[in-house]
C-alpha positions in Angstrom: 0.0 0.0 0.0 1.7 3.2 -1.2 1.5 6.2 1.1 0.3 9.1 -1.1 2.4 11.9 0.4 1.3 15.0 -1.4 1.8 18.7 -1.0 -0.2 20.4 1.8 -3.0 21.6 -0.5 -3.7 18.0 -1.6 -3.3 16.3 1.7 -7.1 15.7 2.0 -7.3 14.4 -1.6 -9.3 11.2 -2.4 -6.0 9.3 -2.6 -5.1 10.2 1.0 -8.6 9.4 2.2 -8.4 6.1 0.5 -5.0 5.4 2.1 -6.3 6.2 5.5 -9.3 3.9 5.1 -7.2 1.1 3.8 -4.7 1.5 6.7 -7.6 1.4 9.3 -8.9 -1.8 7.7 -5.4 -3.3 7.7 -4.8 -2.4 11.3 -8.1 -4.0 12.3 -7.4 -7.2 10.3 -3.9 -7.6 11.6 -4.9 -7.1 15.3 -7.7 -9.5 14.9 -5.4 -12.2 13.3 -3.0 -11.8 16.2 -5.8 -11.9 18.8 -4.6 -8.5 20.1 -7.1 -6.6 22.3 -4.7 -4.3 24.2 -1.9 -2.2 22.9 0.9 -1.1 25.3 3.2 1.7 24.2 6.9 2.2 25.0 8.5 5.6 24.3 11.7 7.4 25.3 15.4 7.3 24.5 18.4 5.4 25.7 21.4 7.3 27.2 24.4 5.6 25.6 25.9 5.3 29.1 22.8 3.5 30.4 22.0 1.0 27.7 22.2 -2.0 30.0 19.9 -0.3 32.6 17.4 0.7 29.8 17.4 -2.9 28.5 16.7 -4.3 32.0 13.8 -1.9 32.4 12.3 -2.8 29.1 12.8 -6.5 29.8 11.0 -6.4 33.2 8.2 -4.2 31.7 7.5 -6.3 28.6 7.7 -9.6 30.5 4.5 -8.7 32.3 2.6 -8.9 29.0 3.7 -12.3 27.8 1.0 -14.7 26.9 -2.0 -12.4 26.9 -3.9 -10.5 24.3 -1.3 -7.6 24.2 0.9 -6.0 21.6 3.9 -3.7 22.2 3.8 -0.4 20.3 6.8 1.7 19.7 8.1 4.1 17.0 9.3 1.0 15.3 12.5 2.5 14.1 16.3 1.9 14.6 17.9 3.1 17.8 17.1 3.7 21.4 13.9 2.6 23.2 11.9 1.9 20.0 14.4 -0.6 18.7 15.1 -2.2 22.1 11.4 -2.4 22.8 10.7 -4.1 19.5 13.6 -6.6 19.8 12.6 -7.5 23.3 9.0 -8.0 22.6 9.8 -10.1 19.5 12.1 -12.3 21.6 9.4 -12.7 24.2 6.8 -13.7 21.7 4.7 -10.5 22.1 3.3 -9.0 18.8 5.0 -5.8 17.8 3.6 -2.6 16.2 5.5 0.3 14.9 4.1 3.8 14.0 6.3 6.2 12.1 6.0 9.1 9.6 7.4 9.0 6.1 10.6 10.5 7.4 11.1 7.4 9.6 10.2 4.8 7.0 13.8 4.2 5.9 14.7 3.4 9.5 11.7 1.1 10.2 12.4 -2.3 11.6 10.1 -4.0 9.1 11.4 -7.5 9.5 10.6 -7.4 13.3 7.2 -5.7 13.1 4.0 -7.6 13.0 2.2 -4.4 12.0 4.0 -1.4 10.5 2.0 1.8 10.2 3.4 4.6 8.1 1.1 7.5 8.9 -0.5 9.6 6.2 0.7 13.2 5.8 -0.6 15.9 8.1 -3.1 18.5 6.9 -0.4 21.1 6.7 3.3 20.7 6.4 5.6 17.7 5.8 5.3 14.2 7.4 8.3 14.4 9.8 9.0 12.9 13.2 6.3 14.1 15.6 3.5 14.1 13.1 2.8 10.5 13.9 2.1 11.2 17.6 -1.7 11.4 17.3 -1.8 8.0 15.6 0.6 6.5 18.2 -1.5 7.8 21.1 -4.9 6.8 19.6 -3.8 3.1 19.5 -2.8 2.9 23.2 -4.5 1.2 26.1 -1.5 1.7 28.3 2.0 3.2 28.1 5.3 3.8 29.8 8.1 6.2 29.1 11.8 5.8 29.7 13.8 9.0 29.9 13.1 11.0 26.8 13.7 14.4 25.4 11.6 16.9 23.3 10.1 14.3 20.9 9.0 12.1 23.9 7.5 15.1 25.6 5.2 15.5 22.6 3.8 12.0 23.2 3.7 12.5 27.0 1.6 15.7 26.7 -0.7 14.2 24.1 -1.4 11.2 26.3 -2.1 13.5 29.3 -4.3 15.8 27.3 -6.2 12.8 25.9 -6.7 11.5 29.4 -8.0 14.8 30.7 -10.6 14.9 27.9 -11.6 11.3 28.7 -12.0 12.0 32.4 -14.2 15.0 31.6 -16.4 12.8 29.4 -16.7 10.2 32.1 -17.6 12.9 34.7 -20.4 14.0 32.4 -21.5 10.4 31.9 -21.3 10.6 28.2 -22.3 7.4 26.5 -19.1 7.2 24.5 -16.8 8.1 27.4 -13.5 6.0 27.4 -11.3 4.7 30.1 -7.9 6.5 30.4 -4.7 5.4 28.7 -3.1 3.9 31.8 0.2 5.7 31.8 3.2 4.9 34.1 6.4 6.6 33.1 9.6 5.4 34.8 10.4 8.4 37.0 13.9 7.2 37.9 15.0 7.5 34.3 14.7 11.3 34.3 13.9 13.4 31.3 10.3 13.4 30.0 9.4 10.5 32.2 10.2 12.4 35.4 8.7 15.6 34.0 5.4 13.9 33.5 5.0 13.3 37.2 6.2 16.8 38.1 3.7 18.4 35.8 0.8 16.1 37.0 1.4 16.8 40.7 1.9 20.5 40.1 -1.5 20.8 38.6 -3.1 19.1 41.6 -6.1 16.8 41.7 -6.5 13.0 41.6 -3.9 12.2 38.9 -5.0 8.5 38.7 -8.6 9.5 37.9 -7.8 12.5 35.7 -4.6 11.4 34.0 -4.5 7.6 34.4 -1.2 7.8 36.2 0.0 6.2 39.5 -0.1 8.6 42.4 3.4 7.3 43.5 5.8 7.5 40.6 6.8 4.1 39.0 10.4 3.5 39.8 11.1 0.5 37.5 9.7 -1.5 34.7 8.0 -4.1 37.0 6.1 -1.4 39.0 5.0 0.4 35.8 3.8 -2.8 34.1 1.9 -4.0 37.2 0.1 -0.7 37.5 -1.0 -0.9 33.8 -1.8 -4.6 33.9 -3.9 -4.3 37.1 -6.0 -1.4 35.7 -6.6 -3.2 32.4 -7.6 -6.4 34.1 
């Protein structure tokens, strides 16, 4: 399926609409064939000096989702947490999903992804890293973050904003209100993961209800995975 990346004026053309519809159908078909009901995201980066620690965190996090109806979702491209997450999930027998923009397609780990999603172009501008964030977040039932810089912050803030909207819908008892994306960043890894808790607590309120986050920050992969697993089950 060719991604019809066009100029901004043509981004809502019939070709793009058809691509989006075909991609939605393909996602549904692949998830059904893999018996996947829950999608768990991993995001962040890996400090070159902390590769072993990052791998340990990913391993203990992913292990919690072996043998169920789960898939692991990352950016699906070479390097850092996305690659480590895909390789670990694949080794553990957990289905893998990668979401990336056109810019990331040449780095995609296609041979290790059960489902590769190259997002369609945004309404305005080029399809660069960051423009895939809405598609990434919209697939999630749960997620963790390990460290992370500005790109990861985009995903963190989108998850938190999504959860605030879902909490508001639930409080209004809207018929289509959704559960939160259960979100447990690894605070001990710093960066965007730590900043998520700092922001959540600075805004006050019940962060588990409004943001789907643990009140006490997750300190390792096992704690983060258990929080997500318990809320989903």
